[in-house]
C-alpha positions in Angstrom: 118.6 136.3 40.5 116.5 136.7 42.9 112.7 136.5 42.1 110.2 138.5 44.5 106.5 137.7 43.5 104.7 140.7 44.6 101.2 139.0 45.8 103.1 137.7 48.6 104.0 141.1 50.2 101.0 143.3 49.7 101.7 146.6 51.5 99.5 148.9 49.4 97.2 149.5 52.3 100.1 151.0 54.1 100.2 153.8 51.9 103.0 155.9 50.9 104.9 158.4 53.2 104.1 162.1 52.8 106.0 163.5 49.1 107.4 166.0 50.8 109.8 163.8 53.4 110.5 161.3 51.0 114.6 161.1 49.9 115.0 160.7 46.1 118.2 160.3 44.1 119.4 163.3 42.4 120.7 161.5 39.3 117.4 161.3 37.5 113.9 162.6 37.5 111.2 160.8 39.7 109.2 158.9 36.8 110.7 158.2 33.4 109.0 156.6 30.6 110.7 154.9 27.6 108.9 154.5 24.3 109.7 153.7 20.9 109.4 150.8 18.4 110.7 146.8 18.7 114.2 146.5 19.2 115.0 150.4 19.6 117.0 150.4 22.7 114.3 150.8 25.2 115.3 148.1 27.5 118.8 148.8 27.5 118.6 152.6 28.0 116.5 152.0 30.7 119.0 149.5 32.7 121.7 152.4 31.8 119.5 155.5 33.5 119.0 152.8 36.4 122.9 152.3 36.9 123.9 155.9 36.1 123.6 156.5 40.1 126.2 154.9 41.8 124.4 155.5 45.1 121.3 153.8 44.1 122.5 150.5 44.6 119.3 148.7 45.7 117.7 148.3 42.2 114.7 146.5 41.4 113.3 145.3 38.0 109.5 144.8 37.5 108.9 142.2 34.6 105.3 141.7 33.2 106.0 139.2 30.5 104.7 135.6 31.0 106.4 132.6 29.2 103.5 131.3 27.4 105.4 129.9 24.4 109.1 129.3 23.3 109.3 132.3 21.4 108.3 134.5 24.7 110.8 132.4 26.8 113.5 132.9 24.3 112.8 136.7 24.6 112.5 136.5 28.2 115.8 134.6 28.4 117.2 137.5 26.3 116.5 140.0 28.8 117.7 138.1 31.5 120.9 137.4 30.2 121.8 141.2 29.5 120.3 142.5 32.6 123.0 143.2 35.4 122.9 140.9 38.6 122.7 143.9 40.8 118.9 143.8 40.0 116.3 142.2 42.1 113.6 140.6 40.0 110.0 141.2 40.6 107.9 138.9 38.3 104.2 140.8 38.0 102.2 140.5 34.8 98.9 142.3 35.9 99.0 143.7 40.0 102.1 146.6 39.3 100.4 149.1 41.8 100.9 146.2 44.5 104.5 145.6 43.5 105.5 149.2 43.3 103.7 149.9 46.9 105.6 146.5 48.2 109.2 148.2 47.0 108.8 151.1 49.1 111.4 151.4 52.0 113.4 149.0 49.7 114.3 150.2 46.5 116.6 153.1 45.5 115.4 152.7 41.9 113.2 150.3 39.6 112.6 149.2 36.2 109.1 148.6 34.8 109.3 146.5 31.7 106.8 146.8 30.2 103.5 148.6 29.9 102.8 146.5 26.6 102.6 143.3 27.8 100.7 144.5 30.9 98.0 145.8 28.7 97.8 142.5 26.9 98.1 140.4 30.4 94.8 142.8 31.7 93.1 141.9 28.1 93.8 138.4 28.3 92.1 138.5 32.3 88.9 139.3 30.3 88.9 142.8 31.7 86.6 145.4 29.8 88.2 148.8 28.1 86.9 151.0 31.0 88.2 148.9 33.4 91.6 148.6 32.2 91.9 152.5 31.9 90.7 152.8 35.3 93.7 150.3 36.1 96.1 152.8 34.0 95.0 155.8 36.0 95.6 153.9 39.3 99.0 152.6 38.1 100.2 156.4 36.9 99.1 157.8 40.6 101.4 154.9 42.1 104.2 155.4 39.9 104.0 159.3 40.6 103.9 158.7 44.2 106.4 156.1 44.5 109.0 157.0 46.6 111.7 156.1 44.6 112.5 156.7 41.0 111.1 154.8 38.2 111.8 154.1 34.8 108.9 152.6 32.5 109.5 150.9 29.5 106.5 150.7 26.6 106.2 150.3 22.9 104.8 152.8 20.3 102.3 150.3 18.0 100.1 152.8 16.3 102.6 154.1 13.8 102.2 151.2 11.2 99.2 150.0 9.5 95.7 149.9 11.0 95.6 146.1 12.1 93.0 144.2 10.2 91.3 142.1 13.0 88.8 143.9 16.0 91.6 142.1 18.7 94.7 143.7 17.6 92.9 147.3 17.2 91.5 147.1 20.7 95.2 146.5 21.8 96.6 149.3 19.9 93.9 151.8 21.2 94.1 150.8 25.1 98.1 150.6 25.0 98.0 154.2 23.3 95.6 155.4 25.8 97.9 154.0 28.6 101.2 155.3 27.2 99.2 159.0 27.3 98.5 158.3 30.8 101.7 157.6 32.1 103.6 159.9 29.9 101.4 162.8 31.5 102.4 161.6 35.2 106.1 161.5 34.2 108.6 164.2 34.5 110.7 163.0 31.8 109.5 161.0 28.3 112.0 159.3 26.3 111.5 158.1 22.6 113.9 155.7 21.2 114.7 154.9 17.8 117.8 152.4 16.4 119.4 152.9 19.7 119.5 156.4 20.4 117.2 158.6 22.6 115.3 161.6 21.8 113.7 163.4 24.9 110.3 164.4 24.6 109.4 165.8 27.8 
């Protein structure tokens, strides 16, 4: 597996080519958001969509996870083991907008997995709510303007009981608001449950 660290190649200042002049794969919408509960099949479905077009051979996987403990290391290893070797992995826990910009001209399709850990990482960076939501707005724009199809994975964390502590409640709210922003920008929104997909948009 090849790993590309996006902070090494920062092409954001170069901008994107005009939207009307971009070549896009006709096999999928420009921006897809996949949401659902834990172990609902989100990542598997994202990979399925990303590999559906045989002409889209330059495939990238933007991973936001960081291996802070044994449990997370095991989760990362599981995802890596089930991911096709045809994907180039970009490890970027925070700076997603530059990571997406860096793929312009190189990627035919990309999977971003996931917004859940991205929001958690931003909280861990000590950012306040307004700054995190501004980052979400910037990301939504970058995803929408990217010159290649992107499938974004996130989680629905607001369907269970109300968390019993302020930190968890803050995370739930910030992820929910972030999901709404990306869903609004997306051409397609898919809800996963028990390995099956339901298109919401």
